Each structure stands twice: as structure tokens, then as C-alpha cells.
C-alpha positions in Angstrom: 5.9 -70.2 9.0 2.3 -69.2 8.7 3.3 -66.8 11.7 6.1 -65.1 9.4 4.0 -64.6 6.5 1.3 -62.8 8.8 4.0 -60.6 10.2 5.2 -59.8 6.7 1.7 -58.9 5.7 1.3 -56.6 8.8 4.4 -55.0 8.1 3.3 -54.3 4.4 0.2 -53.1 5.4 1.6 -50.5 7.7 4.7 -49.5 5.4 2.7 -49.0 2.3 0.6 -46.2 3.1 3.5 -44.5 4.8 5.5 -44.8 1.7 2.3 -43.6 -0.6 2.3 -40.2 1.6 5.7 -39.3 0.6 5.0 -39.0 -3.2 5.7 -35.5 -4.5 4.2 -34.4 -7.7 5.0 -31.2 -9.9 2.4 -28.5 -9.1 0.1 -27.8 -12.2 0.4 -24.0 -11.5 4.0 -23.4 -10.4 4.7 -20.8 -7.9 7.5 -17.9 -8.7 9.1 -15.4 -6.7 10.4 -12.4 -8.1 13.0 -9.6 -6.3 13.4 -6.6 -8.4 15.9 -3.9 -7.0 14.2 -0.8 -7.5 14.8 2.6 -6.3 16.7 2.8 -3.3 15.2 -0.8 -2.5 13.2 -3.5 -4.0 9.8 -5.1 -5.1 9.1 -8.7 -4.1 6.1 -10.7 -6.2 4.8 -14.0 -5.1 2.3 -15.8 -7.4 1.2 -18.9 -9.2 1.3 -19.2 -12.8 -1.4 -21.4 -14.4 -1.3 -22.5 -18.3 -3.7 -22.3 -21.1 -3.8 -26.1 -21.9 -6.1 -25.7 -24.5 -8.8 -23.4 -22.6 -10.5 -20.1 -23.4 -9.1 -18.2 -20.4 -10.5 -14.4 -20.5 -14.4 -14.2 -20.4 -14.7 -17.9 -19.5 -11.9 -19.6 -17.0 -11.5 -15.8 -15.9 -14.6 -14.4 -16.1 -15.0 -10.6 -17.2 -16.2 -8.1 -14.6 -15.1 -10.5 -11.7 -12.5 -10.2 -9.0 -9.5 -12.5 -9.9 -6.4 -13.3 -7.7 -4.2 -12.9 -10.3 -2.9 -16.2 -10.7 -3.7 -19.6 -9.4 -3.7 -21.6 -6.0 -2.9 -19.1 -3.3 -3.1 -15.1 -3.1 -0.8 -12.7 -5.2 1.3 -10.4 -3.2 3.7 -7.7 -3.7 6.3 -6.1 -1.0 7.2 -2.6 -1.7 10.4 -1.8 0.1 10.2 1.7 -0.2 7.2 3.8 -0.5 5.7 3.9 -4.2 3.2 5.7 -6.3 0.5 3.8 -8.4 -2.3 5.4 -10.4 -1.6 8.6 -8.5 -1.9 7.0 -5.3 1.0 6.8 -2.6 1.5 3.5 -1.4 3.6 3.2 1.8 6.4 0.2 1.8 4.8 -2.9 3.0 3.1 -6.0 1.6 -0.1 -5.9 -0.2 -2.3 -8.5 -2.1 -2.7 -7.7 -5.8 -6.2 -8.6 -7.5 -7.6 -7.7 -10.9 -10.9 -7.4 -12.6 -10.4 -8.3 -16.3 -12.7 -6.9 -19.1 -12.2 -7.4 -23.0 -10.4 -3.9 -23.4 -9.0 -3.0 -19.9 -8.3 -4.7 -16.5 -9.0 -2.8 -13.0 -6.1 -3.4 -10.8 -6.4 -3.6 -7.2 -3.9 -3.2 -4.5 -5.5 -4.3 -1.2 -4.6 -4.6 2.3 -6.1 -8.3 2.1 -3.0 -10.9 1.7 -5.1 -14.1 1.6 -7.9 -13.2 -1.1 -8.4 -16.8 -3.4 -11.9 -16.2 -4.6 -14.3 -13.4 -5.2 -16.2 -14.1 -2.2 -13.3 -13.5 0.1 -12.6 -10.0 -1.5 -13.5 -6.8 1.0 -13.3 -3.7 -1.3 -13.2 -1.4 2.1 -9.5 -2.9 2.3 -8.6 -1.4 -1.3 -5.4 0.8 -1.3 -5.5 1.6 -4.6 -7.6 0.4 -7.9 -6.1 1.4 -11.1 -7.8 1.0 -14.7 -5.3 -0.1 -17.2 -5.6 -0.8 -21.0 -5.8 -4.6 -22.1 -3.8 -4.9 -25.3 -4.3 -8.0 -27.6 -1.1 -9.9 -28.4 -0.7 -11.2 -32.0 0.6 -14.6 -30.3 -0.5 -16.8 -27.5 1.2 -16.8 -24.3 0.9 -20.5 -22.7 2.0 -19.6 -19.0 0.9 -16.7 -16.8 3.7 -14.5 -16.6 4.3 -11.5 -14.5 7.4 -9.1 -15.1 9.2 -5.8 -14.2 10.3 -4.2 -17.4 11.7 -0.7 -18.3 13.1 -0.2 -14.9 15.1 2.8 -14.3 16.2 5.1 -11.4 12.5 6.0 -10.5 10.0 4.1 -12.5 9.3 0.5 -13.7 6.3 -1.4 -15.4 4.8 -4.4 -13.9 3.7 -6.3 -17.2 1.5 -9.3 -17.2 0.7 -11.8 -19.9 -1.3 -14.5 -20.4 -3.2 -15.9 -23.4 -3.7 -13.3 -25.9 -3.9 -10.4 -23.2 -1.1 -8.0 -22.1 -1.7 -5.0 -19.1 1.1 -2.6 -18.2 0.8 -1.2 -14.6 3.4 1.7 -14.1 5.1 2.2 -10.6 7.1 5.3 -9.4 9.4 6.0 -6.4 10.8 9.1 -5.0 14.6 8.7 -5.2 16.0 12.0 -6.1 15.0 13.7 -2.6 16.4 10.7 -0.9 19.6 10.6 -2.7 20.2 14.5 -2.4 19.5 14.3 1.3 22.2 11.4 1.7 24.7 13.6 -0.7 24.3 16.5 1.7 24.6 14.7 4.7 27.5 12.9 3.4 29.6 15.8 2.5 29.5 17.1 6.2 31.5 14.1 7.3 35.2 13.2 6.8 35.0 10.8 4.3 33.5 12.5 1.3 31.9 10.0 -1.3 33.0 12.6 -4.2 32.7 10.3 -7.1 29.2 8.7 -6.2 28.1 12.3 -5.4 29.6 13.4 -8.7 28.2 10.5 -11.0 24.6 11.2 -9.6 24.8 14.8 -10.4 26.2 14.0 -13.9 23.3 11.1 -14.8 20.8 13.2 -13.4 20.9 16.6 -14.7 22.1 18.4 -11.7 24.8 21.3 -11.4 27.8 20.1 -13.6 30.1 22.5 -12.3 29.8 20.9 -8.6 30.0 17.4 -10.4 33.2 18.5 -12.1 34.5 19.8 -8.7 33.7 16.4 -7.1 35.6 14.7 -9.9 38.9 16.4 -9.6 38.6 15.7 -5.9 37.7 12.0 -6.3 40.5 11.9 -8.9 43.0 13.8 -6.4 42.1 10.8 -3.8 43.2 8.2 -6.3 45.1 9.6 -9.4 45.1 6.0 -11.1 41.1 5.9 -11.2 40.5 5.5 -14.9 37.0 5.2 -14.5 36.4 8.4 -12.6 38.4 10.4 -15.2 36.4 9.0 -18.0 33.4 10.3 -16.2 35.1 13.9 -15.7 35.6 13.7 -19.8 31.7 13.1 -19.8 30.9 15.7 -17.6 32.9 17.9 -19.8 31.3 16.9 -22.8 28.1 17.6 -21.1 29.1 21.1 -20.2 30.4 21.9 -23.8 33.8 21.9 -23.0 35.1 19.6 -26.1 38.6 20.4 -25.9 39.0 19.6 -22.1 36.8 16.5 -22.6 39.2 15.2 -25.6 42.5 15.8 -23.2 40.7 14.1 -20.4 39.7 11.2 -22.1 43.1 10.6 -23.5 44.4 10.7 -20.0 41.8 8.0 -19.2 43.0 6.0 -22.0 46.5 6.1 -20.7 45.5 4.9 -17.0 43.0 2.2 -18.5 45.9 0.7 -20.5 48.0 0.8 -17.5 45.2 -1.0 -15.5 44.8 -3.4 -18.5 41.1 -2.4 -18.9 40.4 -2.3 -22.8 36.7 -1.6 -22.0 37.3 1.6 -20.8 39.9 2.3 -23.5 37.2 1.6 -25.8 34.8 3.6 -24.2 36.8 6.8 -24.4 37.7 6.3 -27.8 34.4 6.6 -28.7 33.9 9.4 -26.8 36.7 11.0 -28.2 35.3 10.5 -31.7 32.1 11.9 -31.1 33.5 15.2 -30.1 35.7 15.8 -33.2 
């Protein structure tokens, strides 16, 4: 019997430490991964999100005038799927570190080749790709958890916005989309299967040759006469060209096709277009 209890004690001494190693607790600064479609590709962001937790952040926990990893735990990184321009500097597609030097009224944002900077001592200025000074705005409220978002995203520009405590900074990012799309359109139009609708819609939305756009809308509609959405975009094109009566007639045709397709959304869009032209 004594031998039995001795064996149990030995088994317990072996088992308990092994069990303790499996305990998982929440990270005090949760990691976040953001993938934002941008241009013809995307931007990927990896960072950790510390909380205020009753502390004084900027000028204390995060000292003014010193390099900050722009987050917590590991290094913060940005991956650009396409070349971008930040602060007048063209940055090739690839993965970069994101650092910052906060001040009371402004921050210096650093895009670096270093992907492992977690302390000021590890930072190497000769690895900088771009340094951009941006305004630090004071918010009328406090943001508990450090947050980075992509805002005001459009075809060729977006803003990376950072919030924590009472501070907000904005980093403008741009990319060249137009020349790439135009090259694709020029190339596609030499092939057998012409993407008339896509090309026409791009021309319409980006201030290109509206006569060419109208020609391509007509060709797209001839490929599929039931394409109510293409007919609607043709009406918009005619309206932009100042051809109001033509646009109204085309919109009415789109309403007829939209009703046949049981698409109330396009019925409403066409009705609004017609109302705007009368």
C-alpha cells in the first residue's frame, strides 16, 4: 500500500508541471493584423495594441523625442503589395518596419528596412526608407486601446490613422493606379475578348474620354442586351456629356430591364438619375 501511494506521488509530481505548461492567458497587448485592399493590390499591417490602463502615455510611458516601435510586444510592420508614395518618397513593394518618434505637436513616422526593432537601441537610421513629419492632433476624448486604421480609401490614395490616449496622427499614402489600368485597357483591346464594360466604366469614373466610354458601353450592351447595369451606366455617361434627353431615354430602358430582372435597386438608381435631369 505504501508503495502504491509513493507511485501516485511520483506520478503527480511528473504530471502537474506538465499541466501547468499548457495554461494560456490573454495577451495584455493583443496583436492585430489588418489587410486593406488598395490600388491594384493591398496593404498588410501587423502590430500589437497596448491599453492606457490609467497611465500617462505620451511624454511618459512613450517618451517624447525617442524612437517608439509604434505598438507593443513585437515590431510593427507594413507590407505594400504595390509601390506607394509616402511623404514624397517612392517606396517599392515589399515589407517594412513602422517606427515613430512622438512629440507633443508632431510625430516623425519612419518606414525602415528593419523588421525587428522593439527598442530604441536596435534602431539603425541608415536603414530608413522614408521619414515623414506629421501633425499630432489632440482629441476631445481618450482612446483606451492603441488603434491603427486605414481611412478615406479611394482608387489611388488612403490615410493610415493612429489613435491612442488623446493623440491622433494621419499618414497619407498614394499609389499609381491610372497608368497601370490604362496599360491594361490598351492591351486588352488588342485581344479577341474585349472587356468593354469594365473599360467604359473606368473611363466614366476617372474623367477619361466620354465619347470612347459611350462607344464601349454600346458595345458592352450589344454583347448582352439584358445587362440593365450597363444600360444604367450608359445613361450616366450621357448625362455627364450633357445629353439629358438621351440619358433619360436610356435610363427608362434600364428601368424596364431592371424590372424584368427583379432588381429594385437599379430601378431606384435610374429613377433618381431621371429626377436629377428634369
